[in-house]
MARMARMAR-57291 format. One record per residue (C-alpha): residue in three letters; y, x negated, z negated; residue number from 1. Coordinates in nm, 4 decimals. Layout:
- code,yy,xx,zz,pos
- ALA,Y,X,Z,NUM
...
END
This chain:
- code,yy,xx,zz,pos
- MET,0.1462,-3.1469,-12.4409,1
- LYS,0.4453,-3.2893,-12.4632,2
- LYS,0.7072,-3.0983,-12.6223,3
- GLU,1.0194,-2.9784,-12.4310,4
- LYS,1.3750,-3.1019,-12.5320,5
- GLY,1.6057,-2.8557,-12.6129,6
- LEU,1.9571,-2.8153,-12.3732,7
- LEU,2.2579,-2.9082,-12.4466,8
- LEU,2.5105,-2.6480,-12.3408,9
- VAL,2.8693,-2.7489,-12.3202,10
- LEU,3.1034,-2.4649,-12.3016,11
- SER,3.4996,-2.5127,-12.1956,12
- GLY,3.7905,-2.3958,-12.0251,13
- PRO,4.1601,-2.3376,-12.1026,14
- ALA,4.2834,-2.2492,-12.4737,15
- GLY,4.2919,-1.8897,-12.5615,16
- VAL,3.9949,-1.8021,-12.2564,17
- GLY,3.7906,-1.6901,-12.5749,18
- LYS,3.5206,-1.9540,-12.6284,19
- GLY,3.5321,-1.8886,-12.9804,20
- THR,3.4883,-1.5181,-12.9351,21
- VAL,3.1991,-1.5615,-12.6650,22
- CYS,2.9938,-1.8288,-12.8849,23
- GLY,3.0337,-1.6049,-13.1932,24
- ALA,2.8776,-1.3098,-12.9779,25
- LEU,2.5922,-1.5451,-12.8756,26
- ARG,2.5442,-1.5998,-13.2374,27
- LYS,2.5485,-1.2394,-13.3227,28
- GLU,2.2981,-1.1630,-13.1060,29
- LYS,2.0554,-1.3936,-13.2672,30
- THR,1.9316,-1.5990,-12.9580,31
- ALA,1.7572,-1.9312,-13.0235,32
- ILE,2.0774,-2.1556,-12.9220,33
- GLN,2.2192,-2.3688,-13.2375,34
- TYR,2.6054,-2.3797,-13.2350,35
- SER,2.7634,-2.7604,-13.2981,36
- VAL,2.9971,-2.7474,-13.5294,37
- SER,3.3301,-2.9718,-13.4076,38
- ALA,3.5511,-3.1711,-13.5975,39
- THR,3.9315,-3.1280,-13.5861,40
- THR,4.2714,-3.2420,-13.7614,41
- ARG,4.4230,-2.9158,-13.7033,42
- ALA,4.5426,-2.6774,-13.9704,43
- PRO,4.2572,-2.4015,-14.0359,44
- ARG,4.3813,-2.0740,-13.9194,45
- ALA,4.3009,-1.7385,-14.0854,46
- GLY,3.9846,-1.6638,-14.2023,47
- GLU,3.8390,-2.0079,-14.0466,48
- VAL,3.5994,-2.2009,-14.3166,49
- ASP,3.5651,-2.5549,-14.3314,50
- GLY,3.1731,-2.6775,-14.2510,51
- ILE,3.1230,-2.3309,-14.0297,52
- ASN,3.4345,-2.2897,-13.7949,53
- TYR,3.5048,-2.6494,-13.7668,54
- PHE,3.4823,-2.9649,-14.0165,55
- PHE,3.8591,-3.0079,-14.0940,56
- LYS,3.9842,-3.3365,-14.1414,57
- THR,4.2736,-3.5561,-14.1770,58
- ARG,4.3939,-3.8106,-13.9456,59
- GLU,4.3204,-4.1140,-14.1435,60
- GLN,3.9325,-3.9530,-14.1501,61
- PHE,3.9048,-3.8466,-13.8095,62
- GLU,3.9897,-4.1937,-13.6899,63
- LYS,3.7530,-4.3197,-13.9563,64
- MET,3.5139,-4.1595,-13.7470,65
- ILE,3.5899,-4.2979,-13.3985,66
- GLU,3.5495,-4.6185,-13.5512,67
- GLN,3.2304,-4.5898,-13.6878,68
- ASP,3.0970,-4.4214,-13.3389,69
- GLU,2.9981,-4.1222,-13.5420,70
- LEU,3.1367,-3.8813,-13.2462,71
- LEU,2.9511,-3.7463,-12.9324,72
- GLU,3.2905,-3.6988,-12.7882,73
- TRP,3.6716,-3.6836,-12.9103,74
- ALA,3.9879,-3.5917,-12.7497,75
- GLU,4.3599,-3.5528,-12.8808,76
- TYR,4.5031,-3.1873,-12.7934,77
- VAL,4.8841,-3.0855,-12.8202,78
- GLY,4.8938,-3.3221,-13.1182,79
- ASN,4.5644,-3.2798,-13.3149,80
- TYR,4.2144,-3.4346,-13.2923,81
- TYR,3.8575,-3.2572,-13.1905,82
- GLY,3.5504,-3.3866,-13.1682,83
- THR,3.1391,-3.3631,-13.1935,84
- PRO,2.9325,-3.5396,-13.4929,85
- ILE,2.6678,-3.7109,-13.2439,86
- ASP,2.3992,-3.7174,-13.5151,87
- TYR,2.3532,-3.3434,-13.5470,88
- VAL,2.3499,-3.2871,-13.1593,89
- ARG,2.0787,-3.5661,-13.1016,90
- GLU,1.8308,-3.4212,-13.3799,91
- THR,1.8744,-3.0625,-13.2750,92
- ILE,1.8201,-3.1720,-12.9058,93
- ASN,1.4856,-3.3624,-12.9822,94
- LYS,1.3404,-3.0898,-13.1926,95
- GLY,1.3330,-2.8486,-12.8862,96
- HIS,1.6306,-2.6347,-12.9972,97
- ASP,1.9305,-2.5548,-12.7471,98
- ILE,2.2618,-2.6547,-12.8841,99
- ILE,2.6207,-2.5197,-12.7462,100
- LEU,2.9596,-2.7228,-12.7985,101
- GLU,3.2273,-2.5188,-12.7674,102
- ILE,3.5011,-2.7871,-12.6993,103
- GLU,3.8218,-2.8420,-12.4960,104
- VAL,3.8262,-2.9984,-12.1383,105
- GLN,3.8878,-3.3312,-12.2074,106
- GLY,3.5808,-3.3697,-12.4720,107
- ALA,3.3319,-3.1642,-12.2243,108
- LEU,3.4017,-3.4196,-11.9386,109
- LYS,3.3408,-3.7451,-12.2183,110
- VAL,3.0217,-3.5614,-12.2696,111
- LYS,2.9142,-3.5784,-11.9406,112
- GLU,2.9849,-3.9295,-11.8991,113
- ARG,2.6941,-3.9907,-12.2112,114
- PHE,2.4764,-3.6935,-12.1327,115
- PRO,2.4615,-3.5933,-11.7491,116
- GLU,2.1711,-3.3913,-11.8316,117
- GLY,2.3677,-3.1604,-11.9940,118
- VAL,2.4496,-2.8408,-11.8879,119
- PHE,2.8303,-2.7767,-11.8160,120
- ILE,3.0062,-2.3937,-11.8142,121
- PHE,3.3459,-2.3339,-11.7449,122
- LEU,3.4633,-2.0127,-11.9070,123
- MET,3.7275,-1.8663,-11.6710,124
- PRO,4.0092,-1.5841,-11.7824,125
- PRO,4.0512,-1.3110,-11.5578,126
- SER,4.3849,-1.4383,-11.4360,127
- LEU,4.6713,-1.6453,-11.6041,128
- ALA,4.8957,-1.3707,-11.6889,129
- GLU,4.5725,-1.2487,-11.9125,130
- LEU,4.5302,-1.6118,-12.0724,131
- ARG,4.8840,-1.6143,-12.1824,132
- ASN,4.8301,-1.2622,-12.3336,133
- ARG,4.5500,-1.3733,-12.5316,134
- ILE,4.7554,-1.6767,-12.6565,135
- VAL,5.0271,-1.4741,-12.7377,136
- GLY,4.8253,-1.1994,-12.8892,137
- ARG,4.7055,-1.4870,-13.1823,138
- GLY,5.0552,-1.4803,-13.3335,139
- THR,4.9836,-1.8547,-13.4136,140
- GLU,5.1699,-2.0615,-13.1657,141
- THR,5.5504,-2.0861,-13.1017,142
- GLU,5.6824,-2.0105,-12.7398,143
- ASP,5.7094,-2.3924,-12.6620,144
- ILE,5.3383,-2.4481,-12.7877,145
- ILE,5.2350,-2.1444,-12.5794,146
- ASN,5.4226,-2.3020,-12.2482,147
- LYS,5.2409,-2.6279,-12.2797,148
- ARG,4.8951,-2.4881,-12.3464,149
- MET,4.9578,-2.2914,-11.9787,150
- THR,5.0521,-2.6288,-11.8143,151
- VAL,4.7699,-2.7348,-11.9563,152
- ALA,4.5251,-2.4429,-11.8445,153
- ARG,4.6610,-2.4895,-11.4939,154
- GLU,4.5016,-2.8760,-11.4937,155
- GLU,4.2088,-2.7935,-11.6728,156
- ILE,4.1399,-2.5081,-11.4118,157
- GLU,4.1722,-2.7875,-11.1287,158
- MET,3.8831,-2.9728,-11.3391,159
- MET,3.6351,-2.6713,-11.2425,160
- GLU,3.4716,-2.8376,-10.9578,161
- LYS,3.3172,-3.1328,-11.2554,162
- TYR,3.0923,-2.8045,-11.3848,163
- ASP,2.7632,-2.6664,-11.3317,164
- TYR,2.8565,-2.2820,-11.3737,165
- VAL,3.1611,-2.0855,-11.3772,166
- VAL,3.1693,-1.7647,-11.5984,167
- GLU,3.4459,-1.5154,-11.5779,168
- ASN,3.5332,-1.3677,-11.9444,169
- ASP,3.6502,-1.0639,-11.8427,170
- GLU,3.4312,-0.8902,-12.0803,171
- VAL,3.2618,-1.0424,-12.3912,172
- ASN,2.9371,-0.9074,-12.3279,173
- LEU,2.9325,-0.9375,-11.9957,174
- ALA,2.9924,-1.3377,-12.0260,175
- VAL,2.7764,-1.3501,-12.3097,176
- ASP,2.4806,-1.1896,-12.0643,177
- ARG,2.5868,-1.4536,-11.8116,178
- ILE,2.5579,-1.7486,-12.0502,179
- LYS,2.1863,-1.6519,-12.1341,180
- ALA,2.0978,-1.5838,-11.7530,181
- ILE,2.1669,-1.9462,-11.6748,182
- VAL,2.0012,-2.0685,-11.9773,183
- THR,1.7003,-1.9011,-11.8983,184
- ALA,1.7426,-2.0210,-11.5468,185
- GLU,1.7766,-2.3860,-11.6767,186
- HIS,1.4897,-2.3611,-11.8718,187
- CYS,1.2496,-2.3233,-11.5973,188
- LYS,1.3699,-2.5852,-11.3866,189
- ARG,1.1406,-2.8051,-11.2059,190
- GLU,1.2559,-3.1412,-11.2852,191
- ARG,1.2510,-3.0474,-11.6908,192
- LEU,0.9003,-2.9126,-11.7057,193
- ILE,0.7607,-3.1394,-11.4343,194
- GLU,0.6488,-3.4212,-11.6989,195
- LYS,0.5028,-3.1599,-11.9158,196
- TYR,0.2901,-2.9568,-11.6630,197
- LYS,0.1407,-3.3004,-11.4834,198
- GLN,-0.0347,-3.3147,-11.8163,199
- LEU,-0.2327,-3.0644,-11.7350,200
- VAL,-0.4024,-3.2237,-11.4027,201
- GLU,-0.4383,-3.5540,-11.5872,202
- VAL,-0.8013,-3.6845,-11.6015,203
- ASP,-0.8671,-3.7925,-11.9331,204
END
C-alpha cells in the first residue's frame, strides 16, 4: 500500500505570541511531529543553541544560501534574515513524518506559494495588550523595537484569512491540544487518503 506522506505544518503569528513556547511544549509531549530548525542572522538569545533553536548565520552566509536556492522561504524582519532550509523539510515529509515550521508571517505566505498543500496555523494572542506585555517581558528589545513589532503585529493579524486554522495561545497546554487536534483531523482528510485506500479495491 502506498505510504502516506507526512504533513507540512506551518505555525506563525506575531512576534511575542509564543510560537517557540508552543512548539517547545509540543516537543516535550513526545508527539511524532518533528521540528524544523530555521536559519537566522539575528544574535542568539540567552540559552539558545546553534543547530537546535536556530542555525545562526552571518549575513554573508545567509545571502549565499539564498543565491544557491537552499531555502524553502526566507524573509528579512526587523533588520535580520530568517529562512527555512529546504532539503531537511522535503526529506522528512517524504519519509512519512510530520514536520512543523515555526516562522514569521512573511515566510509562511511564501511557503504557501510553494507548498499549498501544507497546513497553515495562525497563533493568536488573547489581546494586543497581552502581546505587548509578553514582548516587554522578554527584556531583549528596546522601546523602539517593541513599537515596531506592535505595528507589524497589527498588519500580520489582518493576514489571518490566508490561514487554514487559528489557534489562540491563551494557555500553552490548550494551544498544544488544539494543534494536536488539527493534526489528527488533517490525517483523516479524504483527499490525503483516497489514493492510498483505492488500492484496497483495485483488481490485480
